[in-house]
N, C-alpha and C positions, 0 to 999 in steps of 0.2 A: 504494499500500499504506499502510495506517495505521501510525503509530508504535506500538511495543510498549507495553502498558499496565502490565505487571508484570515481575518478575525472570525468571519462567519463559518468558514470551514473548520477553523480551530475549535470554535465552540461546539459545532456539530460532532467533531471527533471526540470531544470529552464526553458527550452524551448526557443522559439523564442523571448520572451519578453526581454531577456537580450542580444540578438544578436544586433550587429550594423545594423541599417536599412538604406537603401538608402534614399536619400533626393532629392527633385526636385530642380534642378539648372537651373536658367534662366540667360542667357547671351545674349548680342548682339555681334555676331561673324561675322566679315567682313561685317558689315552693316545690318545683318539680325538677327531677333530673333531666339534663339536656346534654346531648353529645353532638359534636360536629367536627368534621375534618376541615381544618382551616390552614390557610397560609400563615406562617409564623410572623409575618409582618402586619397582619390585619389587626385593627383596633377592636376593642370591645364593641364600639358603636357599629362598626361594619359587620361584625359577627351577629350582633343582635338583630340588625335590620336585614342583612342579606342572607345569612345562613339560617337564622331561627325565625324569620318572618315577623319580628316584633318591631313594627314601624312606628310605634308611639314615641319612641326615643328619636329626637330629630337631629338631622345634620344641620348645624348652624355654621359657625365660622371654621370649624375643624382646627382651631388654634388654641382652644381652651379659654376663650375670652368672652363667650356669650352665655354659656350655661344651658343651652337648649338640649344638650345631650346628657344632662345629669341623670344618673341612676344611683341606686344604693348598692354598694358593694360591702357585704358583711355589715349592713346597717349604716354605713357611712356614705355621705354623698361624694361621688367622684364624677369627673368629666370623662365620659366614656370615649371621647375622641382622643384622649391622651393616654389611655390605658391599653397596652398591648393585651390582646385577648389571652395569649398563652401565659401571661403573668397572673391571670385570674383562675387558673386551673384549680378545680376543687372548691371554689368559693361560691358564696351565695350572692346572687344578683337579683335585685327587685327593680322592675320597670313599671311604668304607668299602667301597663296591661294587668299587672298583678296586684294592683291596689284595691280595686273594687272587691266587695264582699258578695260574691255570687252576682246576682242581678242588681244588688244595692250599691250605689256609689259610696266610696269612702267619704267621710265628712269634708275632707279637703276638696275632693272633686265636686261635691255638691255645693260647697260654699263658693268655689270659683265660678260655677255655672250660675248660681243664684245671685251673686253680688257683682257680676261683671268683671271678675278677676281675669278672665280670658277674653280678649277681643278677637284677634285673628286666630289665636290658639297656638301659634307656632312655639312660643316660649313656655307654654303652660305645663307640659309634661316635666320639663326641667325644674320649673318653679315649684310644682306640686311635690316632686320627689325631694327637692332640697328642703321644703317646708316640712315634709313628713319626718325627715331626720331631725329637724329642730324640735318638733312637737314630741317626738319619741324621747328626747333628752330633757326637754323643758316643756311641760304641759301648759304652763301659763306664762309664755314669754311676754316681755314688754314690747311696745311698738319699736323701740330702739333695737332690741334684740332681734326682732323680725327683720327689720331693715338690714341689720348687720349680716344675718344669716343669708339673706337673699341678695346681698350686694354683688355677688358674682354672676347673677342671672340678669340678663338684659331683656327689656321689653320696649318695643317701639310704639306700642299702641295705647296703653292704659294710663301712663303717668304714675303708675305704681300705687296710687291711693287704694284702688279697688283690690289690688293684689294683697296689700297689707291687711285690709279689712277682711278679706277672704280667709287669710291665715288666722287672724284673731277669732273670727266666727267659728272656724273649724276647731280651734283650741277649745272654745266654750262648749261646742257640741261634744267633743271627745271627753271633756271633763264631766259633762252631764251623763254621758253613757257610762262612764266609770262609776259615778255616784249611784246610778240606777241599778247597776250590776252588783253593788254591795248588798250582802244579805241583811 
């Protein structure tokens, strides 16, 4: 066999052994085990949307600046556009699709819908997931704490007032649920 004469022939001669191969990724997504063969360079955002069909998590800036892609990773908000999927192996991911309680909206989802916290809706999933992490840690946050927690999530429609009010209303609803559940 003659030696390769150019870069294309050289790459072809090396064959598939030098190509990046897909890897098996195992996650717990929205409370269920999920597996996908993914390219090692794919982000968690890409895997959620393209491989697992969970399109509620939005592509925004893909630079970690807008928050539209926020999901919960082991209960903590992360920007899924900045997380390599392979680094999430074996971890728990919660997306907006996993927030509802069967056919019933989560109080955050209901408050955003009722109080106009989502206008066009593009930032809403990231806002809601970030707010959920806040309310899981602090069931009665101050307005300043809500603003601080959501400061990495950008919205171009609402002016934020309705978003903050939605989070506060959801916090009240969740506290009421907890009180009613006590024996």
